[in-house]
Steps between C-alpha positions, in 0.01 A plus 500: 500500500727796570590349839594175330737662253656725760560205735647284222728777377636550854613135493707550182872565542636843399163670447470876556195725478481860387238742368637665183150565366368654824363372826211312329727234345759279672761374252675174593849448365783254518843652453332813363288323235124520535295180510175618660293812563235505770217754508298413808240771448387385152318203351805442278701423809801300377707519184763231446774415256408194293644294216307587185365147440397466863335842497295409197389164651415660837291774335312237297435285810417755772270799443663676797840501324528775240784659301738703720340826609720790371770248408622305199202271425721219377722470808271609783167387645264664743303306757160648574415500868153352450541198730496241222870402504621241749777590742732221381480624137563857601802407710633283217466789253697728737775241530514451124522877440789513746676206333467660154677813620767313696582294188587826316756600765870418467566175689706674762207729591232233519373451856366152400531256215187575291498150352431335835374771735137452603450183299342204674 
């Protein structure tokens, strides 16, 4: 799963990666705002920004999606790297986390239009 999220994030415009919490956690940002944290060495491998209603529904539907590890439980979810989540869902959740953060940026700083980017 970690390979899927890393590959998807590399496709997103304006994404940077840093390690403010140490070398164990890669933090993915767009224009300085965090939308994902990746901890490849742990079972709680990916933490993503999520709309509160979506986060609640995802946690109720998928046992491998739990409240955000070390994050605000209302606005963040953690995907457990247990092999039960499909690649398409994981990639969609990364894209949605990115869109949520981009939507909060001033229009002039947005690398994409969050209303249409990544929608099929």
